[in-house]
DRENNU-534090 format. One line per field, with one value per residue (C-alpha): residue number from 1; residue in three letters; x, y, z. Coordinates in nm, 2 decimals, always signed. Example, Ala and Ser with C-alpha at 12.3 -4.5 7.8 and 13.67 -1.06 7.14 Angstrom:
nr	c(1,2)
rest	c(ALA,SER)
x	c(+1.23,+1.37)
y	c(-0.45,-0.11)
z	c(+0.78,+0.71)
END
This chain:
nr	c(1,2,3,4,5,6,7,8,9,10,11,12,13,14,15,16,17,18,19,20,21,22,23,24,25,26,27,28,29,30,31,32,33,34,35,36,37,38,39,40,41,42,43,44,45,46,47,48,49,50,51,52,53,54,55,56,57,58,59,60,61,62,63,64,65,66,67,68,69,70,71,72,73,74,75,76,77,78,79,80,81,82,83,84,85,86,87,88,89,90,91,92,93,94,95,96,97,98,99,100,101,102,103,104,105,106,107,108,109,110,111,112,113,114,115,116,117,118,119,120,121,122,123,124,125,126,127,128,129,130,131,132,133,134,135,136,137,138,139,140,141,142,143,144,145,146,147,148,149,150,151,152,153,154,155,156,157,158,159,160,161,162,163,164,165,166,167,168,169,170,171,172,173,174,175,176,177,178,179,180,181,182,183,184,185,186,187,188,189,190,191,192,193,194,195,196,197,198,199,200,201,202,203,204,205,206,207,208,209,210,211,212,213,214,215,216,217,218,219,220,221,222,223,224,225,226,227,228,229,230,231,232,233,234,235,236,237,238,239,240,241,242,243,244,245,246,247,248,249,250,251,252,253,254,255,256,257,258,259,260,261,262,263,264,265,266,267,268,269,270,271,272,273,274,275,276,277,278,279,280,281,282,283,284,285,286,287,288,289,290,291,292,293,294,295,296,297,298,299,300,301,302,303,304,305,306,307,308,309,310,311,312,313,314,315,316,317,318,319,320,321,322,323,324,325,326,327,328,329,330,331,332,333,334,335,336,337,338,339,340,341,342,343,344,345,346,347,348,349,350,351,352,353,354,355,356,357,358,359,360,361,362,363,364,365,366,367,368,369,370,371,372,373,374,375,376,377,378,379,380,381,382,383,384,385,386,387,388,389,390,391,392,393)
rest	c(MET,GLU,LEU,HIS,SER,LYS,ASN,ILE,ARG,LYS,ILE,LEU,PHE,ILE,ILE,LEU,PHE,ALA,ILE,ALA,ALA,TYR,SER,LEU,VAL,GLN,ASN,LEU,GLY,LEU,ALA,THR,GLN,ALA,PHE,SER,TRP,LEU,ALA,ALA,VAL,LEU,ALA,PRO,PHE,ILE,ILE,GLY,LEU,CYS,LEU,ALA,PHE,ILE,LEU,ASN,VAL,PRO,LEU,LYS,PHE,LEU,GLU,GLU,LYS,VAL,PHE,ALA,ARG,MET,GLU,ARG,LYS,GLY,LEU,ARG,TRP,TRP,ASN,ARG,TRP,LYS,ARG,GLY,VAL,CYS,LEU,THR,LEU,THR,TYR,LEU,LEU,VAL,ALA,LEU,LEU,ILE,PHE,ALA,LEU,CYS,PHE,TRP,VAL,VAL,PRO,GLU,LEU,LYS,LYS,SER,PHE,LEU,LEU,LEU,ALA,GLU,ASN,LEU,PRO,GLY,TYR,LEU,ASN,GLU,LEU,GLU,LEU,TRP,LEU,GLN,GLN,LEU,MET,LYS,ARG,PHE,ASP,VAL,SER,THR,ALA,ALA,LEU,THR,ARG,PHE,THR,MET,ASP,TRP,ASP,ILE,MET,PHE,VAL,LYS,LEU,GLY,GLU,ALA,VAL,GLN,LYS,ALA,MET,PRO,GLY,PHE,LEU,ASN,GLY,THR,VAL,ASP,MET,ALA,ALA,GLY,LEU,ILE,GLY,GLY,VAL,PHE,ASN,PHE,ILE,VAL,GLY,PHE,ALA,PHE,SER,ALA,TYR,MET,LEU,LEU,GLN,LYS,GLU,LYS,LEU,CYS,GLN,ASN,MET,LYS,LYS,PHE,LEU,PHE,ALA,PHE,LEU,SER,ARG,GLU,LYS,ALA,GLU,THR,LEU,THR,SER,ILE,GLY,LYS,LEU,SER,ASN,GLU,MET,PHE,ALA,LYS,PHE,VAL,SER,GLY,GLN,LEU,THR,GLU,ALA,VAL,ILE,ILE,GLY,ALA,LEU,CYS,PHE,LEU,GLY,MET,SER,LEU,PHE,ALA,ILE,PRO,TYR,ALA,PRO,LEU,ILE,ALA,THR,ILE,VAL,SER,VAL,THR,ALA,LEU,ILE,PRO,ILE,PHE,GLY,ALA,PHE,ILE,GLY,THR,ALA,PHE,GLY,ALA,PHE,LEU,LEU,LEU,MET,VAL,ARG,PRO,ILE,THR,ALA,VAL,TRP,PHE,VAL,LEU,PHE,ILE,ILE,VAL,LEU,GLN,GLN,ILE,GLU,GLY,ASN,PHE,ILE,TYR,PRO,LYS,VAL,VAL,GLY,GLY,SER,ILE,GLY,LEU,PRO,GLY,ILE,TRP,VAL,LEU,PHE,ALA,VAL,THR,LEU,GLY,GLY,ASN,LEU,PHE,GLY,VAL,MET,GLY,MET,LEU,LEU,GLY,VAL,PRO,ILE,SER,ALA,VAL,LEU,TYR,THR,LEU,LEU,ARG,GLN,SER,VAL,PHE,ARG,ARG,LEU,ARG,GLU,LYS,LYS,ILE,SER,ASP,PHE,GLU,ILE,GLN,ARG,ALA,GLY,LYS,ARG,LEU,LYS)
x	c(+12.62,+12.44,+12.09,+12.11,+11.92,+12.20,+12.24,+11.86,+11.85,+12.12,+11.93,+11.61,+11.78,+11.94,+11.60,+11.42,+11.70,+11.68,+11.29,+11.32,+11.59,+11.38,+11.07,+11.27,+11.40,+11.06,+10.89,+11.17,+10.93,+10.71,+11.02,+11.16,+10.83,+10.83,+11.19,+11.10,+10.80,+11.01,+11.29,+11.03,+10.88,+11.22,+11.36,+11.32,+11.50,+11.78,+11.83,+11.83,+12.09,+12.32,+12.29,+12.37,+12.68,+12.80,+12.71,+12.86,+13.21,+13.18,+12.98,+13.27,+13.52,+13.33,+13.29,+13.64,+13.85,+13.68,+13.52,+13.78,+13.87,+13.51,+13.51,+13.83,+13.68,+13.40,+13.13,+12.79,+12.59,+12.82,+12.80,+12.42,+12.40,+12.71,+12.54,+12.25,+12.49,+12.74,+12.46,+12.29,+12.63,+12.68,+12.35,+12.41,+12.76,+12.61,+12.32,+12.56,+12.78,+12.49,+12.35,+12.70,+12.73,+12.39,+12.44,+12.76,+12.70,+12.34,+12.38,+12.68,+12.49,+12.20,+12.45,+12.59,+12.25,+12.17,+12.51,+12.44,+12.11,+12.28,+12.58,+12.39,+12.31,+12.68,+12.79,+12.55,+12.69,+13.05,+12.95,+12.80,+13.11,+13.33,+13.12,+13.14,+13.52,+13.55,+13.33,+13.54,+13.86,+13.72,+13.56,+13.20,+12.91,+12.74,+12.41,+12.47,+12.48,+12.15,+11.99,+12.14,+11.97,+11.64,+11.66,+11.71,+11.40,+11.19,+11.34,+11.24,+10.88,+10.87,+11.02,+10.74,+10.48,+10.64,+10.64,+10.27,+10.19,+10.41,+10.26,+9.99,+10.25,+10.48,+10.21,+10.16,+10.53,+10.54,+10.27,+10.46,+10.78,+10.61,+10.47,+10.81,+10.97,+10.71,+10.78,+11.15,+11.12,+10.89,+11.14,+11.43,+11.24,+11.16,+11.51,+11.65,+11.44,+11.55,+11.92,+11.88,+11.73,+11.99,+12.28,+12.13,+12.07,+12.35,+12.51,+12.18,+12.07,+12.40,+12.36,+12.00,+12.10,+12.38,+12.12,+11.89,+12.17,+12.29,+11.93,+11.83,+12.16,+12.43,+12.72,+12.96,+12.73,+12.63,+13.00,+13.07,+12.79,+12.89,+13.25,+13.12,+12.90,+13.19,+13.41,+13.15,+13.10,+13.48,+13.51,+13.22,+13.36,+13.71,+13.56,+13.36,+13.67,+13.89,+13.63,+13.62,+14.00,+14.01,+13.75,+13.96,+14.28,+14.12,+13.96,+14.29,+14.48,+14.20,+14.23,+14.62,+14.61,+14.35,+14.53,+14.86,+14.70,+14.51,+14.17,+13.88,+13.64,+13.91,+13.77,+13.41,+13.49,+13.74,+13.46,+13.21,+13.47,+13.55,+13.19,+13.10,+13.42,+13.24,+13.10,+13.39,+13.61,+13.35,+13.22,+13.48,+13.35,+13.01,+13.19,+13.38,+13.05,+12.95,+13.29,+13.31,+12.96,+13.07,+13.39,+13.21,+13.01,+13.33,+13.59,+13.50,+13.86,+13.94,+13.66,+13.84,+14.17,+13.99,+13.83,+14.18,+14.32,+14.05,+14.09,+14.46,+14.38,+14.11,+14.35,+14.60,+14.32,+14.16,+14.48,+14.70,+14.52,+14.19,+14.32,+14.59,+14.38,+14.05,+14.18,+14.46,+14.23,+14.01,+14.29,+14.16,+14.42,+14.38,+14.28,+13.99,+13.88,+13.86,+13.68,+13.43,+13.34,+13.30,+13.09,+12.88,+12.82,+12.71,+12.48,+12.32,+12.43,+12.56,+12.45,+12.64,+12.95,+12.92,+12.85,+13.06,+13.40,+13.32,+13.12,+13.41,+13.65,+13.44,+13.43,+13.80,+13.89,+13.66,+13.81,+14.17,+14.10,+13.95,+14.25,+14.50,+14.30,+14.29,+14.66,+14.74,+14.51,+14.69,+15.03,+15.13,+15.39,+15.46,+15.79,+15.61,+15.38,+15.67,+15.85,+15.54,+15.57,+15.94,+15.88,+15.68,+15.97)
y	c(+8.83,+8.50,+8.55,+8.31,+8.36,+8.56,+8.81,+8.85,+8.94,+9.20,+9.35,+9.37,+9.53,+9.80,+9.87,+9.90,+10.12,+10.35,+10.37,+10.45,+10.71,+10.88,+10.88,+11.03,+11.31,+11.38,+11.39,+11.54,+11.74,+11.45,+11.23,+11.50,+11.50,+11.12,+11.12,+11.38,+11.18,+10.86,+11.04,+11.17,+10.82,+10.66,+10.95,+10.77,+10.46,+10.67,+10.85,+10.52,+10.38,+10.68,+10.66,+10.29,+10.35,+10.63,+10.46,+10.13,+10.28,+10.35,+10.03,+9.82,+10.01,+9.92,+9.56,+9.49,+9.73,+9.83,+9.50,+9.28,+9.11,+9.00,+8.86,+8.66,+8.50,+8.35,+8.41,+8.29,+8.57,+8.83,+8.67,+8.70,+9.05,+9.22,+9.38,+9.53,+9.66,+9.81,+9.96,+10.12,+10.26,+10.40,+10.58,+10.71,+10.85,+11.03,+11.17,+11.28,+11.45,+11.63,+11.73,+11.86,+12.07,+12.22,+12.28,+12.46,+12.64,+12.75,+12.95,+13.13,+13.22,+13.35,+13.55,+13.69,+13.80,+13.97,+14.14,+14.25,+14.41,+14.59,+14.72,+14.80,+15.17,+15.22,+15.07,+15.30,+15.60,+15.50,+15.46,+15.80,+15.96,+15.77,+15.90,+16.26,+16.24,+16.09,+16.37,+16.64,+16.48,+16.50,+16.84,+16.72,+16.91,+16.74,+16.82,+16.52,+16.31,+16.45,+16.37,+16.02,+15.98,+16.11,+15.87,+15.58,+15.69,+15.68,+15.35,+15.20,+15.32,+15.17,+14.85,+14.83,+14.87,+14.60,+14.37,+14.43,+14.35,+14.03,+13.91,+13.67,+13.51,+13.48,+13.31,+13.06,+13.00,+12.95,+12.68,+12.51,+12.53,+12.38,+12.10,+12.04,+12.03,+11.78,+11.57,+11.59,+11.49,+11.19,+11.08,+11.10,+10.89,+10.63,+10.64,+10.61,+10.29,+10.16,+10.21,+10.04,+9.73,+9.73,+9.74,+9.48,+9.24,+9.35,+9.01,+8.84,+9.11,+9.08,+8.70,+8.73,+8.97,+8.73,+8.45,+8.67,+8.76,+8.40,+8.27,+8.51,+8.59,+8.38,+8.29,+8.53,+8.83,+8.75,+8.73,+9.06,+9.24,+9.09,+9.21,+9.56,+9.57,+9.46,+9.72,+9.99,+9.90,+9.92,+10.26,+10.41,+10.29,+10.43,+10.76,+10.81,+10.72,+10.96,+11.23,+11.21,+11.21,+11.52,+11.70,+11.64,+11.76,+12.08,+12.15,+12.10,+12.33,+12.59,+12.58,+12.60,+12.89,+13.09,+13.03,+13.14,+13.47,+13.52,+13.51,+13.47,+13.17,+12.94,+12.61,+12.69,+12.81,+12.53,+12.28,+12.44,+12.44,+12.08,+11.97,+12.16,+12.03,+11.69,+11.85,+11.79,+12.08,+12.36,+12.27,+12.48,+12.80,+12.74,+12.72,+13.03,+13.22,+13.12,+13.20,+13.54,+13.63,+13.54,+13.75,+14.04,+14.10,+14.11,+14.27,+14.34,+14.37,+14.02,+13.88,+14.01,+13.85,+13.53,+13.51,+13.57,+13.29,+13.04,+13.12,+13.03,+12.72,+12.62,+12.64,+12.41,+12.18,+12.16,+12.12,+11.91,+11.76,+11.65,+11.49,+11.31,+11.20,+11.12,+11.05,+10.84,+10.63,+10.53,+10.51,+10.81,+11.06,+11.42,+11.57,+11.32,+11.41,+11.77,+11.68,+11.46,+11.71,+12.00,+11.80,+11.63,+11.97,+12.14,+11.86,+11.75,+12.01,+11.90,+11.53,+11.53,+11.65,+11.37,+11.09,+11.21,+11.10,+10.74,+10.68,+10.82,+10.60,+10.29,+10.39,+10.47,+10.13,+9.94,+10.12,+10.06,+9.69,+9.67,+9.85,+9.62,+9.31,+9.41,+9.49,+9.15,+8.98,+9.17,+9.10,+9.46,+9.56,+9.89,+9.90,+9.88,+10.16,+10.38,+10.31,+10.40,+10.77,+10.76,+10.60,+10.90,+11.13)
z	c(-5.71,-5.63,-5.49,-5.20,-4.87,-4.71,-4.99,-5.02,-4.65,-4.70,-5.00,-4.81,-4.52,-4.75,-4.91,-4.57,-4.44,-4.74,-4.71,-4.33,-4.39,-4.67,-4.45,-4.16,-4.38,-4.52,-4.18,-3.97,-3.75,-3.67,-3.60,-3.36,-3.17,-3.15,-3.03,-2.76,-2.65,-2.63,-2.44,-2.19,-2.14,-2.09,-1.88,-1.54,-1.67,-1.84,-1.51,-1.32,-1.57,-1.52,-1.14,-1.15,-1.36,-1.13,-0.80,-0.91,-0.86,-0.49,-0.45,-0.60,-0.39,-0.07,-0.17,-0.30,-0.08,+0.24,+0.32,+0.15,+0.47,+0.52,+0.17,+0.23,+0.54,+0.33,+0.58,+0.46,+0.62,+0.46,+0.12,+0.15,+0.28,+0.15,-0.16,+0.04,+0.31,+0.07,-0.15,+0.16,+0.27,-0.08,-0.08,+0.27,+0.17,-0.13,+0.07,+0.35,+0.09,-0.07,+0.27,+0.38,+0.07,+0.10,+0.47,+0.40,+0.07,+0.10,+0.42,+0.27,-0.04,+0.17,+0.37,+0.05,-0.08,+0.25,+0.24,-0.12,-0.01,+0.27,+0.07,-0.25,-0.15,-0.06,-0.39,-0.58,-0.39,-0.47,-0.83,-0.84,-0.68,-0.92,-1.21,-1.08,-1.05,-1.39,-1.54,-1.37,-1.50,-1.86,-1.80,-1.85,-1.70,-1.40,-1.56,-1.78,-1.47,-1.35,-1.69,-1.66,-1.32,-1.45,-1.74,-1.50,-1.31,-1.63,-1.72,-1.39,-1.43,-1.78,-1.64,-1.38,-1.65,-1.86,-1.56,-1.51,-1.87,-1.86,-1.54,-1.70,-1.91,-1.61,-1.41,-1.69,-1.71,-1.33,-1.36,-1.64,-1.44,-1.13,-1.34,-1.49,-1.14,-1.02,-1.32,-1.27,-0.90,-1.01,-1.27,-1.02,-0.77,-1.02,-1.16,-0.80,-0.74,-1.08,-1.01,-0.67,-0.84,-1.11,-0.86,-0.64,-0.93,-1.17,-1.21,-1.27,-1.52,-1.71,-1.72,-1.85,-2.12,-2.23,-2.25,-2.46,-2.71,-2.75,-2.79,-3.07,-3.24,-3.39,-3.16,-3.33,-3.31,-2.95,-2.85,-3.03,-2.85,-2.52,-2.56,-2.65,-2.35,-2.12,-2.28,-2.24,-1.87,-1.81,-1.99,-1.80,-1.47,-1.55,-1.67,-1.34,-1.14,-1.35,-1.33,-0.95,-0.93,-1.15,-0.94,-0.63,-0.80,-0.93,-0.59,-0.41,-0.66,-0.62,-0.24,-0.25,-0.50,-0.30,+0.02,-0.14,-0.27,+0.06,-0.11,+0.14,+0.15,+0.02,+0.16,+0.06,-0.30,-0.36,-0.26,-0.50,-0.78,-0.71,-0.72,-1.04,-1.20,-1.23,-1.55,-1.80,-1.91,-1.85,-1.51,-1.32,-1.48,-1.31,-0.98,-1.07,-1.10,-0.75,-0.61,-0.78,-0.64,-0.29,-0.31,-0.48,-0.16,+0.05,-0.17,-0.53,-0.65,-0.50,-0.72,-1.03,-0.92,-0.84,-1.19,-1.34,-1.12,-1.22,-1.59,-1.57,-1.36,-1.60,-1.89,-1.71,-1.61,-1.95,-2.15,-1.92,-1.61,-1.76,-2.08,-1.88,-1.58,-1.75,-2.10,-1.96,-1.74,-2.04,-2.29,-2.50,-2.63,-2.50,-2.83,-2.86,-2.51,-2.60,-2.92,-2.75,-2.48,-2.73,-2.98,-2.71,-2.54,-2.86,-2.95,-2.62,-2.36,-2.02,-2.07,-2.39,-2.21,-1.95,-2.19,-2.49,-2.34,-2.24,-2.56,-2.77,-2.57,-2.66,-3.03,-3.03,-2.87,-3.12,-3.41,-3.29,-3.24,-3.59,-3.75,-3.57,-3.67,-4.04,-4.04,-3.90,-4.16,-4.43,-4.26,-4.27,-4.01,-3.84,-4.03,-4.36,-4.26,-4.16,-4.49,-4.69,-4.63,-4.72,-5.06,-5.17,-5.11)
END
């Protein structure tokens, strides 16, 4: 290999990469702390970036669909103020949706907790009667039930003592939780302001980023990174649109199924399931927990049937609806959607579930383009690839 400047740069890059990888492995704990610190510092901007990507979908809908007639008229004042008007309407619609959900869901949850407090003695009496009948059926002495009750009394006394001992640690944990909550609120406020700035100046920011890439990189690399950025933006926008569509579908199916089986609170529970379904694949189970709790206070057996119904609906949604709606909208096969959600959730939790699908779609598209380009360069046709397996027989 000739040692010209290009090869020397490659060798230096490989050496530096090997040194960095070795140092990272040797100081994994320190690297983890540094990564956590960096993530905490960048948290407001990451939140703002995620909000901008999500809110850009309704913003574009308002600009290109709702106010399309204003755009066609070419009014100067509208061209000047359309972004601010549409962005304000977007934030108002999101705030109205959140307020409506809180105004509707929170009172029902409060009502359910009060109903639980009222019905708990009756539930305990029914449980005791059921235990007595069960013990009579199996010819067990009722003295065992008395000992069971006495043991529970002792357990509650010990539980109270344990709570008293754990109180100092609980207070410290409460202080830490309050500090974390304040930090989270601060990060959200900064992220909200950052997202508003990004959406107001998104064309200008994209143009400045392109200028930066073309100024410091070669034309080929700058064009490649620009195309990847454009592809990522398209995939994330399609993912958000597909996710919202899937949430509406799962909410409608939940409402229809609950109405068909005469399960109470159908509109409320369907709304909760629809909102929590925004978390890919597993979000509907979170809504199921809320719905089951609400039904448990009214008719416990209905809660059991509701859980069974949601399990069946979740299987249909996870294996058919979600891969087709979300995976189809971003061009990602269903099996890769399930893989991306599972892997992202195991590695990074809820955020990994949300970002795993669009990131996988970008990587899948880039890999597919690279494969097709290399096949064209080698002049290998699909017919030759099909024949290759037959030659081995």
